[in-house]
MARDORO-524924 format. One record per residue: x, y, z of N, C-alpha, C in turn. Coordinates in Angstrom, 3 decimals. Layout:
// residues N
       n.xx       n.yy       n.zz      ca.xx      ca.yy      ca.zz       c.xx       c.yy       c.zz
          X          Y          Z          X          Y          Z          X          Y          Z
...
END
This chain:
// residues 163
       n.xx       n.yy       n.zz      ca.xx      ca.yy      ca.zz       c.xx       c.yy       c.zz
    -48.279    -23.424     22.824    -47.125    -22.598     23.085    -45.833    -23.305     22.696
    -45.805    -24.602     22.852    -44.604    -25.346     22.496    -44.440    -25.470     20.993
    -45.508    -25.332     20.241    -45.445    -25.485     18.790    -44.566    -24.444     18.140
    -44.682    -23.208     18.540    -43.878    -22.165     17.910    -42.405    -22.301     18.295
    -42.137    -22.804     19.506    -40.753    -23.009     19.917    -40.103    -24.114     19.088
    -40.845    -25.182     18.846    -40.327    -26.270     18.021    -40.090    -25.794     16.589
    -41.037    -24.993     16.069    -40.862    -24.443     14.722    -39.634    -23.544     14.653
    -39.445    -22.749     15.688    -38.301    -21.836     15.754    -36.993    -22.630     15.764
    -36.931    -23.680     16.566    -35.736    -24.514     16.644    -35.465    -25.190     15.303
    -36.514    -25.702     14.656    -36.344    -26.344     13.351    -35.838    -25.349     12.310
    -36.357    -24.138     12.359    -35.914    -23.108     11.409    -34.437    -22.764     11.637
    -34.039    -22.633     12.894    -32.632    -22.343     13.197    -31.728    -23.488     12.758
    -32.167    -24.723     12.959    -31.380    -25.876     12.524    -31.245    -25.892     11.003
    -32.321    -25.542     10.294    -32.269    -25.512      8.828    -31.301    -24.441      8.344
    -31.338    -23.285      8.989    -30.418    -22.205      8.618    -28.982    -22.631      8.898
    -28.754    -23.256     10.047    -27.414    -23.704     10.411    -26.896    -24.730      9.413
    -27.736    -25.667      9.026    -27.328    -26.674      8.042    -27.027    -26.025      6.698
    -27.834    -25.051      6.304    -27.598    -24.349      5.037    -26.276    -23.602      5.044
    -25.985    -22.938      6.142    -24.723    -22.196      6.253    -23.552    -23.162      6.239
    -23.682    -24.273      6.971    -22.620    -25.275      7.006    -22.358    -25.832      5.611
    -23.402    -26.143      4.888    -23.257    -26.673      3.526    -22.614    -25.636      2.609
    -23.016    -24.374      2.763    -22.451    -23.294      1.958    -20.943    -23.209      2.153
    -20.498    -23.227      3.418    -19.067    -23.117      3.689    -18.310    -24.372      3.260
    -18.927    -25.523      3.331    -18.278    -26.736      2.834    -18.068    -26.658      1.329
    -19.067    -26.136      0.603    -18.933    -25.985     -0.846    -17.847    -24.970     -1.189
    -17.797    -23.898     -0.428    -16.741    -22.900     -0.657    -15.380    -23.521     -0.393
    -15.264    -24.299      0.683    -14.001    -24.964      1.000    -13.565    -25.897     -0.108
    -14.512    -26.658     -0.677    -14.182    -27.547     -1.795    -13.700    -26.741     -3.000
    -14.382    -25.641     -3.279    -13.985    -24.791     -4.400    -12.601    -24.210     -4.204
    -12.297    -23.784     -2.993    -10.974    -23.228     -2.701     -9.911    -24.316     -2.863
    -10.200    -25.510     -2.352     -9.243    -26.616     -2.506     -8.977    -26.920     -3.974
    -10.043    -26.999     -4.761     -9.879    -27.292     -6.185     -9.084    -26.196     -6.885
     -9.376    -24.943     -6.539     -8.660    -23.824     -7.142     -7.190    -23.843     -6.755
     -6.906    -24.130     -5.492     -5.514    -24.192     -5.036     -4.764    -25.319     -5.736
     -5.423    -26.471     -5.881     -4.775    -27.587     -6.579     -4.488    -27.226     -8.035
     -5.456    -26.596     -8.702     -5.267    -26.206    -10.101     -4.145    -25.177    -10.225
     -4.083    -24.222     -9.301     -3.033    -23.206     -9.329     -1.668    -23.831     -9.092
     -1.587    -24.769     -8.158     -0.324    -25.448     -7.892      0.135    -26.233     -9.117
     -0.777    -26.926     -9.734     -0.438    -27.698    -10.931      0.033    -26.773    -12.049
     -0.653    -25.650    -12.220     -0.281    -24.687    -13.264      1.111    -24.122    -13.007
      1.404    -23.745    -11.755      2.717    -23.171    -11.464      3.823    -24.202    -11.654
      3.540    -25.456    -11.333      4.543    -26.499    -11.583      4.811    -26.645    -13.074
      3.760    -26.592    -13.882      3.928    -26.690    -15.329      4.722    -25.509    -15.869
      4.412    -24.309    -15.373      5.136    -23.114    -15.824      6.602    -23.215    -15.418
      6.869    -23.664    -14.189      8.251    -23.792    -13.724      9.015    -24.795    -14.579
      8.369    -25.909    -14.911      9.026    -26.901    -15.755      9.317    -26.331    -17.145
      8.372    -25.585    -17.685      8.552    -24.989    -19.015      9.691    -23.967    -19.006
      9.750    -23.156    -17.954     10.832    -22.170    -17.844     12.167    -22.881    -17.723
     12.190    -23.941    -16.923     13.429    -24.687    -16.745     13.899    -25.305    -18.067
     12.956    -25.868    -18.822     13.316    -26.456    -20.128     13.804    -25.381    -21.099
     13.163    -24.229    -21.057     13.502    -23.171    -22.005     14.849    -22.537    -21.696
     15.113    -22.278    -20.429     16.306    -21.521    -20.078     17.482    -22.373    -19.624
     17.321    -23.667    -19.585     18.436    -24.527    -19.158     19.682    -24.306    -20.012
     19.567    -24.201    -21.326     20.780    -23.979    -22.137     21.432    -22.619    -21.881
     20.665    -21.635    -21.412     21.186    -20.273    -21.225     21.558    -19.989    -19.773
     21.457    -20.968    -18.906     21.662    -20.740    -17.479     23.021    -20.135    -17.182
     24.038    -20.605    -17.846     25.381    -20.105    -17.576     25.562    -18.659    -18.018
     24.812    -18.227    -19.019     24.952    -16.842    -19.480     23.929    -15.912    -18.832
     22.778    -16.437    -18.453     21.723    -15.595    -17.888     21.949    -15.329    -16.392
     22.395    -16.310    -15.631     22.552    -16.161    -14.186     23.477    -15.009    -13.804
     24.659    -14.870    -14.424     25.515    -13.730    -14.060     24.861    -12.383    -14.381
     24.107    -12.321    -15.480     23.434    -11.068    -15.830     22.344    -10.727    -14.805
     21.642    -11.736    -14.325     20.623    -11.490    -13.299     21.283    -10.997    -12.019
     22.416    -11.576    -11.648     23.140    -11.123    -10.457     23.593     -9.674    -10.607
     24.095     -9.323    -11.792     24.510     -7.932    -12.026     23.320     -6.986    -11.977
     22.185     -7.420    -12.545     20.974     -6.598    -12.501     20.525     -6.384    -11.061
     20.603     -7.433    -10.253     20.227     -7.323     -8.836     21.149     -6.333     -8.116
     22.437     -6.414     -8.364     23.386     -5.480     -7.746     23.121     -4.045     -8.182
     22.821     -3.849     -9.476     22.546     -2.505     -9.982     21.280     -1.929     -9.367
     20.234     -2.760     -9.273     18.982     -2.301     -8.651     19.210     -1.934     -7.188
     19.984     -2.739     -6.486     20.294     -2.441     -5.089     21.049     -1.125     -4.987
     21.982     -0.913     -5.893     22.761      0.322     -5.899     21.877      1.541     -6.151
     20.868      1.395     -6.991     19.965      2.507     -7.297     18.933      2.727     -6.190
     18.434      1.646     -5.629     17.317      1.760     -4.689     17.749      2.078     -3.256
     18.967      1.731     -2.867     19.408      2.010     -1.497     19.349      3.500     -1.146
     19.869      4.399     -1.989     19.755      5.830     -1.645     18.292      6.290     -1.558
     17.450      5.766     -2.436     16.033      6.131     -2.394     15.396      5.655     -1.097
     15.714      4.439     -0.697     15.182      3.898      0.555     15.669      4.710      1.748
     16.947      5.067      1.748     17.489      5.883      2.836     16.807      7.251      2.887
     16.541      7.832      1.716     15.868      9.119      1.666     14.452      9.000      2.235
     13.730      7.932      1.867     12.374      7.739      2.379     12.368      7.544      3.891
     13.328      6.782      4.410     13.416      6.583      5.853     13.725      7.896      6.566
     14.590      8.707      5.969     14.885     10.015      6.545     13.665     10.925      6.522
     12.892     10.856      5.446     11.671     11.654      5.341     10.660     11.230      6.399
     10.552      9.914      6.627      9.634      9.408      7.644     10.050      9.896      9.031
     11.345      9.862      9.319     11.831     10.336     10.613     11.555     11.829     10.781
     11.714     12.594      9.702     11.427     14.030      9.749      9.948     14.276     10.028
      9.079     13.509      9.381      7.646     13.649      9.642      7.304     13.295     11.086
      7.927     12.253     11.614      7.689     11.875     13.012      8.094     12.996     13.956
      9.258     13.607     13.694      9.704     14.719     14.550      8.768     15.917     14.423
      8.266     16.178     13.204      7.371     17.319     13.001      6.026     17.093     13.664
      5.551     15.850     13.696      4.239     15.557     14.272      4.301     15.342     15.776
      5.489     15.225     16.343      5.598     14.928     17.771      4.886     15.927     18.665
      4.984     17.245     18.422      4.260     18.161     19.305      2.750     17.964     19.266
      2.232     17.484     18.173      0.796     17.284     18.052      0.380     15.970     18.682
      1.200     14.946     18.502      0.821     13.601     18.901      1.341     13.197     20.280
      2.210     13.981     20.891      2.874     13.573     22.125      2.001     13.855     23.345
      1.661     12.814     24.078      0.901     12.947     25.313      1.720     12.340     26.440
      1.773     13.020     27.555      2.518     12.542     28.710      1.517     12.130     29.775
      1.698     10.969     30.355      0.838     10.505     31.430      1.283     11.149     32.740
      0.350     11.529     33.612      0.743     12.172     34.862      1.505     11.246     35.800
      1.413      9.935     35.617      2.141      9.014     36.476      3.639      9.076     36.230
      4.057      9.454     35.013      5.471      9.394     34.675      6.102     10.766     34.504
      5.402     11.807     34.891      6.030     13.125     34.794      6.105     13.762     36.172
      6.406     15.032     36.238      6.596     15.700     37.512      5.314     16.321     38.066
      4.150     15.785     37.732      2.879     16.302     38.215      2.084     15.205     38.923
      2.576     14.704     40.040      1.875     13.601     40.708      0.515     14.005     41.255
      0.304     15.278     41.539     -0.995     15.717     42.050     -2.078     15.614     40.987
     -1.692     15.473     39.735     -2.650     15.418     38.633     -3.153     14.006     38.340
     -2.577     13.015     38.997     -2.960     11.631     38.729     -4.435     11.441     39.063
     -5.208     10.989     38.068     -6.629     10.719     38.268     -7.537     11.922     38.133
     -6.990     13.096     37.853     -7.821     14.299     37.744     -8.505     14.331     36.381
     -9.775     14.692     36.394    -10.526     14.725     35.146    -10.132     15.912     34.270
     -9.437     16.908     34.825     -9.037     18.085     34.057     -7.668     17.942     33.413
     -6.930     16.883     33.742     -5.579     16.717     33.220     -5.604     16.642     31.698
     -4.712     17.399     31.059     -4.640     17.427     29.596     -3.364     16.738     29.113
     -2.201     17.242     29.522     -0.939     16.570     29.264     -0.462     16.548     27.831
     -0.914     17.427     26.972     -0.442     17.487     25.586      0.727     18.463     25.509
      1.682     18.159     24.613      2.847     19.012     24.415      2.625     19.834     23.153
      2.747     21.149     23.281      2.585     22.057     22.145      3.854     22.894     22.025
      4.515     22.814     20.885      5.753     23.562     20.624      6.767     23.378     21.752
      6.849     22.168     22.259      7.821     21.856     23.292      7.391     22.197     24.697
      6.203     22.770     24.863      5.712     23.133     26.192      4.464     22.321     26.497
      4.461     21.700     27.684      3.313     20.879     28.035      2.222     21.723     28.687
      0.991     21.526     28.220     -0.181     22.144     28.836     -0.740     21.117     29.809
     -0.600     21.401     31.114     -1.030     20.447     32.131     -2.548     20.408     32.191
     -3.171     21.555     32.440     -4.633     21.649     32.428     -5.014     23.116     32.241
     -6.291     23.383     32.068     -6.739     24.759     31.818     -6.594     25.636     33.063
     -6.812     25.053     34.245     -6.701     25.839     35.475     -5.243     26.127     35.837
     -4.365     25.176     35.554     -2.948     25.294     35.899     -2.129     24.885     34.678
     -1.956     25.793     33.712     -1.299     25.438     32.454      0.093     24.831     32.631
      0.837     25.270     33.653      2.185     24.756     33.872      2.246     23.822     35.075
      1.110     23.426     35.593      1.066     22.565     36.773      0.849     23.393     38.026
      0.618     22.715     39.140      0.403     23.446     40.395      1.730     23.976     40.907
      1.679     24.918     41.844      2.867     25.572     42.376      3.801     24.517     42.964
      5.097     24.693     42.689      6.083     23.743     43.214      5.986     23.658     44.731
      6.139     22.447     45.248      6.081     22.230     46.683      4.685     21.884     47.167
      3.682     22.163     46.385      2.315     21.844     46.772      2.024     20.408     46.374
      1.429     19.648     47.283      1.139     18.248     47.011     -0.301     18.025     46.593
     -1.139     19.039     46.753     -2.540     18.889     46.384     -2.971     20.047     45.504
     -3.925     19.751     44.628     -4.464     20.772     43.741     -5.852     21.148     44.249
     -6.116     22.437     44.416     -7.435     22.835     44.913     -8.551     22.602     43.894
     -8.204     22.431     42.624     -9.208     22.254     41.573     -9.345     20.806     41.114
     -8.717     19.895     41.812     -8.704     18.502     41.378    -10.082     17.869     41.518
    -10.519     17.220     40.431    -11.757     16.437     40.435    -11.398     15.038     39.981
    -11.609     14.081     40.843    -11.253     12.694     40.551    -12.279     12.108     39.587
    -11.771     11.295     38.636    -12.680     10.547     37.778    -13.473      9.596     38.648
    -14.762      9.552     38.430    -15.562      8.552     39.136    -16.198      7.670     38.076
    -15.790      6.436     38.076    -16.269      5.483     37.089    -17.348      4.646     37.722
    -18.479      4.560     37.075    -19.549      3.694     37.556    -20.286      3.135     36.364
    -20.850      1.970     36.571    -21.626      1.360     35.507    -22.928      0.892     36.088
    -24.024      1.274     35.585    -24.217      2.266     34.533    -23.882      3.655     35.049
    -23.627      4.599     34.138    -23.268      5.953     34.555    -24.341      6.557     35.454
    -23.883      7.256     36.476    -24.789      7.866     37.444    -25.071      9.292     37.024
    -26.302      9.726     37.138    -26.677     11.096     36.821    -26.175     11.993     37.938
    -25.255     12.894     37.641    -24.642     13.776     38.640    -25.391     15.102     38.795
    -26.490     15.306     38.091    -27.172     16.602     38.135    -27.878     16.823     39.468
    -28.191     15.789     40.207    -28.907     15.939     41.466    -28.011     15.763     42.675
    -26.682     15.919     42.533    -25.755     15.744     43.638    -25.983     16.787     44.733
    -26.370     18.006     44.368    -26.560     19.056     45.374    -27.772     18.766     46.252
    -28.727     17.964     45.784    -29.897     17.623     46.579    -29.546     16.716     47.746
    -28.449     15.949     47.626    -28.067     15.010     48.662    -27.462     15.722     49.864
    -26.986     16.946     49.721    -26.336     17.657     50.804    -27.281     18.212     51.759
END
């Protein structure tokens, strides 16, 4: 009986060593690639510097003007996109807006399994039994069913047998 356990442990150790070696090789490859990329970018930067050093005084002001022109063109577009996003948010609010019963005027609904709390066209649907909430002044709902959380879930089909 101990033989298969020892074989199992040896197999797991072999797999672990193989995975470790695999990731070490990948790490070495990534390091080598990063070093090569860094060296290449340094060479390119040096070449650009050598090439454009004589033109720096004439090219730099043109780049600044190009940057200003791009900013001038893109700012209205960016503002339009932000306005469009805000419009979409306002349009989707009735669909996406949910109110928690703890923070609204329906305290009797706290913990009820029937609570819905979605806003449709500016009107909140509290629940199917009481679409606008229970009658003002009432502190209890006659249809309230409290969530009962249990783990594992309990079969509620035989509850009437207990009575």
